[in-house]
C-alpha positions in Angstrom: -154.8 52.5 29.5 -155.3 54.4 26.3 -153.3 54.3 23.1 -150.9 57.1 24.1 -150.1 55.3 27.3 -149.4 52.1 25.2 -147.2 54.2 22.9 -145.4 55.8 25.9 -144.9 52.4 27.5 -143.6 51.0 24.2 -141.2 53.9 23.8 -139.9 53.5 27.3 -139.4 49.8 26.7 -137.7 50.5 23.4 -135.4 53.1 25.1 -134.5 50.4 27.8 -133.8 47.9 25.1 -131.7 50.4 23.2 -129.7 51.2 26.3 -129.2 47.5 27.1 -128.1 47.0 23.4 -125.5 49.8 23.8 -124.2 48.3 27.0 -124.0 44.9 25.3 -122.3 46.4 22.3 -119.7 48.0 24.6 -119.2 44.7 26.4 -118.8 43.0 23.0 -116.2 45.6 22.0 -114.3 45.1 25.2 -114.4 41.4 24.7 -113.1 41.7 21.1 -110.4 44.0 22.4 -109.4 41.5 25.1 -109.5 38.7 22.5 -107.1 40.7 20.3 -104.8 41.2 23.2 -104.9 37.5 24.1 -104.2 36.6 20.4 -101.2 39.0 20.4 -100.0 37.5 23.7 -100.4 34.0 22.2 -98.3 34.9 19.2 -95.6 36.4 21.4 -95.6 33.3 23.5 -95.2 31.1 20.5 -92.3 33.2 19.2 -90.7 33.1 22.6 -91.2 29.3 22.7 -89.5 29.0 19.3 -86.6 31.2 20.4 -86.2 29.1 23.6 -86.3 25.9 21.6 -83.6 27.3 19.3 -81.5 28.4 22.2 -81.9 25.0 23.9 -80.7 23.3 20.7 -77.7 25.6 20.5 -76.9 24.9 24.1 -77.1 21.2 23.6 -74.9 21.4 20.5 -72.4 23.5 22.5 -72.5 21.0 25.4 -71.8 18.1 22.9 -69.0 20.1 21.3 -67.5 20.8 24.7 -67.8 17.2 25.8 -66.1 16.1 22.6 -63.3 18.6 23.2 -62.9 17.3 26.8 -62.7 13.7 25.5 -60.0 14.8 23.0 -58.1 16.6 25.8 -58.3 13.4 27.9 -56.9 11.4 25.0 -54.1 14.0 24.5 -53.3 14.0 28.2 -53.2 10.2 28.3 -50.9 10.2 25.2 -48.6 12.9 26.8 -48.5 10.9 30.1 -47.5 7.7 28.1 -44.7 9.7 26.3 -43.6 11.1 29.7 -43.4 7.6 31.2 -41.3 6.4 28.2 -39.0 9.4 28.6 -38.6 8.6 32.3 -37.7 5.0 31.5 -35.3 6.2 28.8 -33.8 8.7 31.3 -33.4 6.0 33.9 -31.7 3.7 31.3 -29.3 6.5 30.3 -28.6 7.2 33.9 -27.8 3.6 34.5 -25.6 3.5 31.3 -23.7 6.6 32.4 -23.3 5.1 35.9 -21.8 1.9 34.4 -19.6 3.9 32.0 -18.3 6.0 35.0 -17.5 2.9 36.9 -15.7 1.4 33.9 -13.6 4.6 33.5 -12.9 4.7 37.2 -11.8 1.0 37.0 -9.6 1.7 33.9 -8.1 4.7 35.5 -7.4 2.8 38.7 -5.9 0.0 36.7 -3.8 2.3 34.7 -2.4 4.1 37.7 -1.4 0.9 39.5 
Protein backbone atom coordinates (compact mmCIF):
# COMPACT_ATOMS: atom_id res chain seq x y z
CA UNK A 1 0.00 0.00 0.00
CA UNK A 2 1.52 3.24 -1.12
CA UNK A 3 0.98 6.79 0.09
CA UNK A 4 -1.84 7.52 -2.32
CA UNK A 5 -3.65 4.41 -1.09
CA UNK A 6 -3.20 5.62 2.51
CA UNK A 7 -4.47 9.06 1.56
CA UNK A 8 -7.43 7.52 -0.25
CA UNK A 9 -8.23 5.27 2.71
CA UNK A 10 -7.88 8.25 5.05
CA UNK A 11 -10.24 10.32 2.88
CA UNK A 12 -12.77 7.50 2.75
CA UNK A 13 -12.61 7.17 6.54
CA UNK A 14 -12.92 10.95 6.93
CA UNK A 15 -15.95 10.94 4.62
CA UNK A 16 -17.56 8.13 6.67
CA UNK A 17 -16.84 10.01 9.89
CA UNK A 18 -18.23 13.23 8.41
CA UNK A 19 -21.39 11.39 7.28
CA UNK A 20 -21.78 9.84 10.77
CA UNK A 21 -21.23 13.30 12.26
CA UNK A 22 -24.05 14.75 10.11
CA UNK A 23 -26.37 11.88 11.12
CA UNK A 24 -25.52 12.47 14.78
CA UNK A 25 -26.07 16.23 14.37
CA UNK A 26 -29.51 15.56 12.83
CA UNK A 27 -30.34 13.19 15.68
CA UNK A 28 -29.17 15.82 18.17
CA UNK A 29 -31.34 18.45 16.47
CA UNK A 30 -34.32 16.08 16.60
CA UNK A 31 -33.66 15.41 20.29
CA UNK A 32 -33.41 19.13 21.02
CA UNK A 33 -36.67 19.69 19.15
CA UNK A 34 -38.32 16.90 21.15
CA UNK A 35 -36.91 18.38 24.37
CA UNK A 36 -38.42 21.74 23.44
CA UNK A 37 -41.80 20.13 22.77
CA UNK A 38 -41.64 18.28 26.09
CA UNK A 39 -40.70 21.48 27.91
CA UNK A 40 -43.66 23.27 26.36
CA UNK A 41 -45.95 20.37 27.28
CA UNK A 42 -44.61 20.47 30.85
CA UNK A 43 -45.37 24.20 31.09
CA UNK A 44 -48.86 23.61 29.70
CA UNK A 45 -49.46 20.82 32.22
CA UNK A 46 -48.27 23.03 35.07
CA UNK A 47 -50.63 25.79 33.94
CA UNK A 48 -53.48 23.29 33.66
CA UNK A 49 -52.67 21.96 37.12
CA UNK A 50 -52.77 25.47 38.58
CA UNK A 51 -56.08 26.15 36.83
CA UNK A 52 -57.51 22.90 38.17
CA UNK A 53 -56.32 23.73 41.69
CA UNK A 54 -57.98 27.14 41.43
CA UNK A 55 -61.19 25.59 40.12
CA UNK A 56 -61.14 23.00 42.89
CA UNK A 57 -60.71 25.74 45.51
CA UNK A 58 -63.63 27.67 44.02
CA UNK A 59 -65.79 24.54 43.99
CA UNK A 60 -64.94 23.80 47.61
CA UNK A 61 -65.77 27.38 48.55
CA UNK A 62 -69.07 27.14 46.65
CA UNK A 63 -69.86 23.85 48.37
CA UNK A 64 -69.17 25.40 51.77
CA UNK A 65 -71.32 28.42 50.93
CA UNK A 66 -74.11 26.14 49.73
CA UNK A 67 -73.85 24.03 52.89
CA UNK A 68 -74.05 27.19 55.01
CA UNK A 69 -77.12 28.35 53.09
CA UNK A 70 -78.71 24.94 53.59
CA UNK A 71 -78.06 25.13 57.33
CA UNK A 72 -79.59 28.61 57.44
CA UNK A 73 -82.63 27.34 55.53
CA UNK A 74 -82.99 24.43 57.98
CA UNK A 75 -82.92 26.89 60.88
CA UNK A 76 -85.47 29.12 59.13
CA UNK A 77 -87.73 26.13 58.45
CA UNK A 78 -87.47 24.99 62.07
CA UNK A 79 -88.34 28.52 63.25
CA UNK A 80 -91.28 28.68 60.82
CA UNK A 81 -92.52 25.28 62.01
CA UNK A 82 -92.33 26.48 65.64
CA UNK A 83 -94.33 29.61 64.73
CA UNK A 84 -96.86 27.48 62.87
CA UNK A 85 -97.26 25.16 65.89
CA UNK A 86 -97.82 28.17 68.18
CA UNK A 87 -100.41 29.55 65.75
CA UNK A 88 -102.17 26.17 65.69
CA UNK A 89 -102.23 26.16 69.49
CA UNK A 90 -103.52 29.74 69.53
CA UNK A 91 -106.16 28.85 66.92
CA UNK A 92 -107.27 25.85 68.99
CA UNK A 93 -107.51 28.04 72.11
CA UNK A 94 -109.54 30.67 70.20
CA UNK A 95 -111.77 27.94 68.80
CA UNK A 96 -112.36 26.65 72.31
CA UNK A 97 -113.06 30.19 73.61
CA UNK A 98 -115.51 30.80 70.76
CA UNK A 99 -117.20 27.48 71.46
CA UNK A 100 -117.54 28.38 75.16
CA UNK A 101 -118.85 31.85 74.25
CA UNK A 102 -121.42 30.35 71.88
CA UNK A 103 -122.61 27.95 74.60
CA UNK A 104 -122.91 30.84 77.06
CA UNK A 105 -124.90 32.92 74.55
CA UNK A 106 -127.12 29.93 73.80
CA UNK A 107 -127.63 29.36 77.52
CA UNK A 108 -128.44 33.06 78.11
CA UNK A 109 -130.77 33.09 75.12
CA UNK A 110 -132.54 30.00 76.36
CA UNK A 111 -132.78 31.43 79.88
CA UNK A 112 -134.13 34.72 78.54
CA UNK A 113 -136.77 33.00 76.41
CA UNK A 114 -138.06 30.89 79.28
